[in-house]
N, C-alpha and C positions, 0 to 999 in steps of 0.2 A: 502493498498499499504506499508506506512512505519510500520503499525501496533504499534502508540501511544495510552497508556492507558492515562485514566482521572491523575493518579498521574504523570506521565512524563509531562504532559501538565501543571499542578500545578506548579510543581518545573522550568521549564522555564519561567511561567509568574513571578514568585518571582525574579528567576534570572535578568530578564529583567527590574522589577521593580527596582531593586537595581543600575542594570547597567546605563539605559538608564534615571532612574530618573521619577517621577510622571508627569513632565509638559510634556515629549514629549514622552513618552508610548501611549498615545492616538493615536495621527498621524504616528506614527512607526506602530502601529497594523493595523492602515487603509490602510498604503502602503503595508504591508505585504499581506493583504486581497487581493487587488487589484494584487498583484504580483502572487497570488495564483490562483485567476479568469484567469487573462491573462493565466497562463500555463494550466490550465485545457482546459479553450478555445483551446489552441493550439495543446492541445492533441487531443482534440475531432475532430477538422478539418485535423488533420495527419490521426485520422483513419478512417474519411469519405473518403478522397483520396484515399487513399490504397483498401478502399471496393468499390468507386466506379470503380477503375482501374481493380480489379481483375472481377467485374459484366462486365466490358468490353470485357476482355481477356474470360470469359468464354462466353459470347453472340458472339462474334467473332468465335469461336470454335461451338457454335451450330448454327450460320448461315454456316458453312462451311458443317456441317452434314446433314443440310437441303439442300442444294447447291448441295451434293453429291447422296443426295434421290431424287431429282427431275432428275437429270440427268439419275441416274439409271433406276427411271420411264420412261424416255422417250425413253431410249435405248429398252427395256423390252416390251411396246407399239410397238416401230417398230419392233422388231424381231417378235413379235406376229402376225402384222398386214403381216409382208413380209413371215411369214410361213403359213399364213392363203391362201395367195393369190398363193402360191406356191402348196400347198395340192391342190387335185381334191377333188372334193366335194364328201364325202363318204356317199352312202347309206345303210341303213341296209337290209341284203338279204331278197327275200322274203319268204313267210311262204311255199314255196312250198314242199322245201325239208323233211317236216316234213310227209306230204302226202307219199313221194313217200320213206322214210324210212320204211313204214307197209306194211305187203306184199299185196300182192294183193287179197287173198281169205276171209282177216278179215277187217272188217269193225273198225273203233278205237272206238267204243262204244262197241262192242264185246270185243274186246282185252281186254281193262279195267276190264271188268268185270269176264273175266277168269284168268287173274292176280292174283285179288283179292281173288277168289275163291281158287286158289292155295295158296297162302298165309296164308287162314283162317285155312286151313287143315295142312298145314305144321304146327304153332302154335298150332293146337291141337293135333299133334302129338308129339311134344314136349315137352306139359307139361305131357301128360302120360308118355314120357318115361321119365322123371324124378322123378316122383312119384314111378315107380317099379324099379327102378336103386338100385342095393343094398347100403347103408349108411353103411359106416365105422363107429364103436362106440369108442367114446370117450375114451381116454385111462384114467384111474382109478387114482385119485390124491393119494401121498405118504404121509401117514399121520407123522406127525413129531412124533419123539420118547417123550413120557409124561413123567414126571417126576418120576414114579414108576418104568418105563422100567429103564432110567438111574440108579439108585440105582443097581438095578441088575447087568448091563453091566458089 
């Protein structure tokens, strides 16, 4: 705290010995030690009180946040329950519309086979068309002039 080294303590001890004297020096040293201990305890008590007040403030803030969350949850639950009561129960539509979508002359199994056959044929046509298509040749890369060409240029 005060950054006092050993050499400074020796100088202070020698001055105290000369000024106070050898008979009273031990009494003064004990009194100084007691005062330092009291001062240290006082500082520790003040630090502890400040920390406890800060914790109380933080806890009060946390309690407020908790109360706000509880209130928000209650409002949400009330809103959800009132919305559920207000909305009619929604049932999924029947699967009848799928049957109606198919033409009358086809059965679902036949239509599936017919479409997969068409897909296979169109895929085969695309493969053969890609093989027979004319491909463009790649442009030839230009060669950099060599050292012998540079000398003559």
